[in-house]
Each structure stands twice: as structure tokens, then as C-alpha cells.
C-alpha positions in Angstrom: -1.0 -10.2 -55.5 1.3 -8.5 -53.1 5.0 -9.6 -52.7 6.2 -11.8 -49.8 8.2 -8.8 -48.3 4.9 -6.6 -48.3 2.8 -9.2 -46.8 5.2 -9.9 -44.1 5.0 -6.0 -43.2 1.2 -6.1 -43.2 1.0 -9.0 -40.9 3.7 -7.3 -38.6 1.5 -4.2 -38.4 -1.8 -6.0 -37.7 0.0 -8.0 -34.7 1.4 -4.8 -33.4 -2.0 -3.1 -33.2 -3.6 -6.2 -31.7 -1.2 -6.4 -28.8 -1.6 -2.6 -28.4 -5.3 -3.0 -28.0 -5.0 -5.8 -25.5 -2.5 -3.6 -23.4 -5.0 -0.8 -23.3 -7.6 -3.0 -22.0 -5.7 -3.9 -18.8 -4.5 -0.4 -18.2 -6.5 2.6 -16.9 -6.4 5.8 -14.8 -3.8 5.3 -12.0 -5.3 8.3 -10.3 -8.4 10.4 -10.6 -8.3 14.2 -12.2 -5.9 16.3 -10.2 -8.7 18.4 -8.9 -10.8 15.7 -7.6 -8.9 15.3 -4.0 -9.7 11.7 -4.3 -6.2 10.2 -4.2 -6.4 10.3 -0.4 -4.3 7.6 0.5 -0.7 8.2 -1.0 0.8 5.1 -2.1 3.6 3.9 0.2 7.2 5.0 -0.3 9.6 2.5 -1.9 11.1 1.6 1.5 7.5 0.8 3.0 8.0 -2.6 4.7 5.7 -5.2 3.2 3.0 -5.7 5.7 3.3 -9.3 7.3 0.3 -11.5 6.9 -1.2 -14.1 9.3 -2.0 -17.3 7.5 -4.1 -20.0 8.5 -7.6 -18.4 8.9 -10.2 -20.9 8.5 -13.1 -20.0 10.8 -16.2 -18.6 9.2 -18.0 -18.2 12.5 -19.5 -15.0 13.3 -18.4 -13.0 16.5 -20.4 -13.3 19.5 -23.3 -10.8 19.6 -22.1 -7.3 20.9 -25.4 -6.9 23.0 -25.8 -3.2 21.7 -26.4 -2.0 18.1 -25.0 1.7 17.8 -26.9 1.9 14.2 -30.2 1.7 15.9 -29.7 5.2 17.5 -29.4 7.0 14.1 -32.0 6.9 11.4 -30.8 6.5 7.7 -30.8 9.6 5.8 -31.1 10.2 2.0 -27.9 10.9 0.0 -28.9 14.2 -1.5 -29.6 15.4 2.1 -26.0 15.1 3.3 -23.8 14.3 0.4 -22.8 15.5 -3.0 -20.9 14.2 -6.1 -17.3 15.3 -5.7 -15.8 13.8 -9.0 -16.7 11.4 -11.4 -20.4 12.4 -11.9 -20.6 10.0 -15.0 -19.7 7.2 -13.0 -22.3 7.6 -10.4 -26.0 6.5 -10.4 -28.4 7.6 -7.6 -31.9 5.9 -7.3 -34.3 5.1 -4.6 -32.4 2.0 -3.6 -29.1 3.9 -3.1 -25.9 5.1 -4.9 -23.8 3.0 -7.3 -20.2 4.0 -8.4 -18.0 2.5 -10.8 -14.3 2.4 -11.9 -13.4 1.9 -15.6 -10.6 2.7 -17.8 -11.9 6.4 -18.2 -12.5 7.3 -14.4 -13.7 6.4 -11.0 -15.9 8.2 -8.8 -16.3 9.9 -5.5 -18.5 11.9 -3.1 -18.3 14.1 -0.1 -20.6 15.3 2.9 -22.1 18.8 2.7 -20.7 19.6 6.2 -17.5 18.8 8.1 -17.8 17.4 11.6 -15.9 17.5 14.7 -17.3 14.4 15.8 -20.1 11.9 15.1 -21.2 8.5 13.9 -20.7 7.9 9.8 -22.1 4.9 8.5 -23.3 3.3 5.3 -24.4 -0.2 4.0 -22.1 -1.3 1.2 -21.8 -4.3 -1.2 -18.7 -5.1 -3.2 -18.2 -6.6 -6.7 -17.3 -10.4 -6.9 -14.7 -11.7 -9.0 -11.2 -10.3 -9.6 -10.8 -6.7 -8.3 -7.2 -6.5 -7.6 -5.9 -3.0 -7.3 -9.3 -1.4 -6.8 -9.9 0.5 -3.7 -13.5 1.0 -2.5 -13.5 3.6 0.5 -15.5 5.1 3.1 -13.5 7.8 5.0 -13.1 10.9 6.9 -10.7 13.6 5.9 -9.9 17.4 6.0 -7.3 17.1 3.2 -9.1 20.0 1.4 -8.9 22.4 4.4 -5.3 21.2 5.4 -3.2 20.3 2.4 0.1 18.7 3.3 -0.9 18.3 7.0 -4.3 16.7 7.1 -6.0 14.2 9.3 -7.9 11.2 7.9 -9.7 8.0 9.2 -10.3 5.2 6.6 -12.3 2.2 6.1 -11.1 0.7 2.7 -11.8 -2.3 1.1 -8.6 -3.6 -0.9 -9.5 -5.6 -4.1 -8.6 -9.1 -4.4 -7.4 -11.9 -6.9 -9.5 -15.0 -7.5 -7.9 -17.0 -4.6 -7.9 -14.4 -2.0 -10.7 -12.7 0.2 -11.3 -9.0 0.2 -9.3 -7.2 2.9 -10.9 -4.5 5.0 -8.3 -2.1 5.9 -8.9 0.6 8.8 -6.3 3.4 9.3 -5.7 6.7 11.1 -3.5 9.7 9.7 -2.8 12.5 12.0 -1.5 15.9 11.2 0.1 15.0 8.0 1.4 11.7 8.6 -0.3 10.4 5.4 1.3 13.3 3.4 4.8 13.6 1.6 7.3 10.7 1.3 7.6 9.5 4.9 4.2 8.0 5.3 3.3 6.8 8.8 0.1 5.0 8.8 -1.7 3.3 11.6 -3.1 0.3 9.8 -5.0 -2.6 11.0 -6.4 -5.1 8.4 -9.2 -7.9 8.6 -10.5 -10.7 6.4 -14.1 -10.5 7.2 -16.4 -13.5 8.5 -18.7 -13.3 5.6 -18.5 -12.6 1.7 -19.1 -8.7 1.3 -20.2 -9.4 -2.4 -23.2 -11.4 -1.5 -25.2 -8.8 0.6 -25.0 -5.4 1.9 -23.4 -4.9 5.4 -23.1 -2.0 7.6 -19.7 -0.2 8.2 -19.1 2.8 10.4 -16.9 5.1 11.8 -17.6 6.5 15.2 -15.5 9.5 16.4 -15.6 11.4 19.4 -13.0 13.5 21.2 -11.9 10.2 23.4 -11.8 7.4 20.7 -12.3 6.1 17.1 -14.4 3.1 16.8 -14.8 0.9 13.5 -17.8 -1.1 13.2 -19.2 -3.9 11.0 -22.7 -4.8 11.3 -22.6 -3.1 14.9 -19.5 -5.1 15.9 -16.6 -3.1 17.1 -13.5 -4.4 15.3 -11.0 -1.7 16.3 -10.8 0.9 19.1 -8.3 3.6 18.4 -8.1 5.8 21.7 -6.8 9.2 22.2 -3.5 9.0 24.1 -2.1 12.4 23.0 -2.8 15.6 20.9 -0.3 14.5 18.7 -1.6 11.0 17.8 -5.4 11.7 17.6 -7.2 13.7 15.0 -9.2 16.7 16.5 -9.7 19.0 13.6 -13.2 18.9 11.8 -13.5 16.3 8.9 -15.7 15.7 5.9 -17.1 12.2 5.2 -16.1 10.9 1.8 -16.7 7.8 -0.5 -14.9 6.7 -3.6 -14.0 3.8 -5.8 -10.6 4.4 -7.4 -7.5 2.6 -9.0 -5.0 1.9 -6.2 -2.6 -0.4 -8.1 0.4 1.1 -6.5 -0.3 -0.8 -3.2 -3.8 -2.2 -2.7 -3.4 -5.7 -3.5 -0.4 -7.7 -2.1 1.6 -4.4 -2.0 1.0 -3.7 -5.7 2.0 -7.1 -7.0 -1.5 -7.5 -8.7 -2.8 -4.6 -10.6 -6.3 -3.5 -11.9 -7.0 -5.4 -14.9 -9.6 -3.7 -16.9 -10.6 -6.6 -19.2 -12.9 -7.1 -16.0 -14.3 -3.7 -16.0 -16.6 -2.0 -14.9 -15.7 -2.6 -11.1 -18.9 -1.5 -9.2 -19.7 -0.8 -5.6 -23.0 0.0 -4.0 -23.8 2.3 -0.9 -27.2 2.7 0.7 -28.7 3.4 4.2 -26.5 6.3 5.0 -26.6 7.1 8.6 -24.8 10.5 9.6 -25.0 12.2 12.9 -23.0 14.2 15.1 -21.6 17.7 15.9 -20.9 19.7 12.7 -18.0 22.1 12.7 -20.6 24.9 13.2 -22.4 23.3 16.2 -22.3 25.1 19.6 -19.9 24.0 22.0 -22.7 22.3 24.1 -23.3 19.6 21.1 -22.8 16.4 22.9 -20.6 13.7 21.1 -22.1 10.4 20.3 -21.2 7.3 21.9 -20.7 3.7 20.4 -21.8 2.0 23.7 -24.9 2.2 25.9 -22.7 4.6 28.0 -23.0 8.3 27.2 -19.3 8.7 28.4 -17.9 6.5 25.5 -16.0 3.3 25.7 -17.5 -0.1 24.9 -19.6 -2.4 27.1 -18.3 -5.9 28.4 -20.3 -7.6 25.5 -18.8 -5.1 23.0 -15.4 -5.9 24.2 -15.8 -9.6 24.0 -16.9 -9.3 20.4 -14.2 -6.9 19.3 -11.5 -9.2 20.9 -13.0 -12.3 19.0 -12.7 -10.5 15.6 -9.1 -9.4 16.5 -8.0 -12.8 17.5 -9.7 -14.7 14.6 -10.0 -12.2 11.6 -7.4 -9.6 12.0 -4.4 -10.1 9.5 -2.1 -7.0 10.2 -1.9 -4.6 13.0 0.6 -1.9 12.7 1.9 -2.0 16.5 2.6 -5.7 15.8 4.9 -5.0 12.9 8.4 -5.6 14.2 9.9 -3.9 10.9 8.5 -0.6 11.7 10.1 2.4 13.7 7.7 2.6 16.7 9.4 6.0 17.7 6.9 7.3 15.0 3.8 5.8 16.4 4.3 6.3 20.5 1.0 5.0 21.2 2.2 1.5 20.4 3.6 -0.3 23.3 7.2 -1.2 23.5 7.6 -4.6 21.7 9.9 -7.1 23.5 13.4 -7.2 22.1 14.4 -10.4 20.7 17.1 -12.2 22.7 20.6 -12.4 21.2 23.1 -15.2 21.6 
């Protein structure tokens, strides 16, 4: 029979190993492999202001019908015809119903379009995982980071993981000529809480980018329009289309307060009904940019504008131009905010 002191040592070692195993289950890769180019959204620097949130959103009503459905103009295409795996091949599954990607302690996964585009309509139907997904980022976005390292452009649709009590946040964002690189990140974020549960069914998400504007769409409803106001605030260089799932614990959920908990792994997202059409980087100058409205000249119809305003009034929880803690000299496209009166 072992002595009491030896018995105490054995128990101590067992407890240590048990706690180490539990801790390992809750941590995982904070970034994809260095050569994957997936960490497309750098975490905010330490002095990044906390994004104010609008509380009290209670309506579950849907926006008014936009009267025009841009997705109807573009036929679905197969994944293999337009995309390829970029990283995390072992964390992707392609079958006739679509593409499934997942994140676990070992890795996430990402894909990339075969061509770069200088304008176009880029869409997919996406379904997210239910339950606790804090820290997980599911993305569908445009970028030229691989061609312009340190000074790239990017247009994002990102689904920021949630805790048990909170809904998913859909973040749209625009980076221009390096504003998403280095230590001084200048994002142009607008965030929304959707009027449906994105884990129940597939819903359509799209980015329409032409020389005049960028329009973000959810189920063919425009939720945000980012207009070209100057060459310095609008992406004009060709970009590729990407999708990914990765660990963004540093910032994704409540500014990094809630981390990815791998006891709930794997975190799964599904993509299908890919729609991709536009002017590739090799297209002739006569290639005509696509439009999100019935008007070939671009813009939005009256019904589309009404639907977008409804979403922004009822479902938008943050807009960078309304953030009084930010230095808007870095985002000149924002209108000047009224100064607070001083007594």
C-alpha cells in the first residue's frame, strides 16, 4: 500500500492532467496556417473603440418587398466551375447539395474564386450553425490581399458568432488601399441583426460591386449601399471572391469578451446556390458592369430604397459614420456629425 505522501502526489498529478485536458478542449487555432491568407480581417488594435450597440430591437417583421430581385438575373453555378479550396481542405466537404466547411481545434477552412473580377454580382445561400458559436467568423467576401499585400482592398459579409443569449450579427465592411492593414485599422463597418434566424434555413447573401457603388443584399433586399465618393475611399482594383470559417476570438463577439469554446466543436457552415457574374480582370473594356436595380445605370429603385431604409431603421445596430468616438477625418465620406453643445 503506498504511503500517504505518495498517494497525495498521485492525486495531484491526476488532477493536473484532467484540468489540462479541459483547457485544451476550450482552445484552438487562433489563426489559420500562415500561408492560407485567411486571416483577412485583422483584429482591431488595442485602442479600437468599443462599437456602441442599439438595444431594444424587438420587431421580427420582415422588410417590405423590394419589388425587384437581382438574384433572378444570374443563374446558379457549380462550386468547381468558379471556386477552389484555398486552405483547410480536410475541413471541407463538397457534394451535390453544396459545400460544407467547419472549424475545430485543428483548423478552419477557406475557398477562393478561380478568377479575379473588377466588378460583378457575387452571391451564395448560406446556413449557419445554431447554439453557442462565439468567436467564430463565417465569411463571404472580396479581396485582393494576395496581389496587394499591405495595401489591399476588401469588401466583407461576415457572420459574427453568438452566445446563447444573443443573435448572430451580420457585419458588412469595406477596406480601401490598406485601411485594413497594419496597426491603424480604419474599417467602414455596418452591423445588423437579421429579421430571421439564419440557422433554420438557407438565405441568400450577396455583394454587388460596380464602378459607382457597392450594395449588400440579404434575400434580394438591399441592406446597405456604399457609394463611390472619391477614388481614395472606394475599391477599384480587381478582387477575388472568398469564403471561410475561422477563429476570430480576438474581436468577433462582444469585442473579444467571448471566445471560441471548442467543447462545442465542430462549428459548421454551409454554402450552396453560388451565383457569380461580372467583368473579370481579363474582360475587355466593353464589359458592362451589373446593376442591383431594374436600371442599367445602377442605383436602387424607389421600392428597394424603402426596403433598405426599413432595415437600417429597424435592424441596424451599428454604423461607423454614427460612431462619435471615431476620428472621421479618416473616413471623409461620412457627413460631419453635429458637435455637442458645451455649457
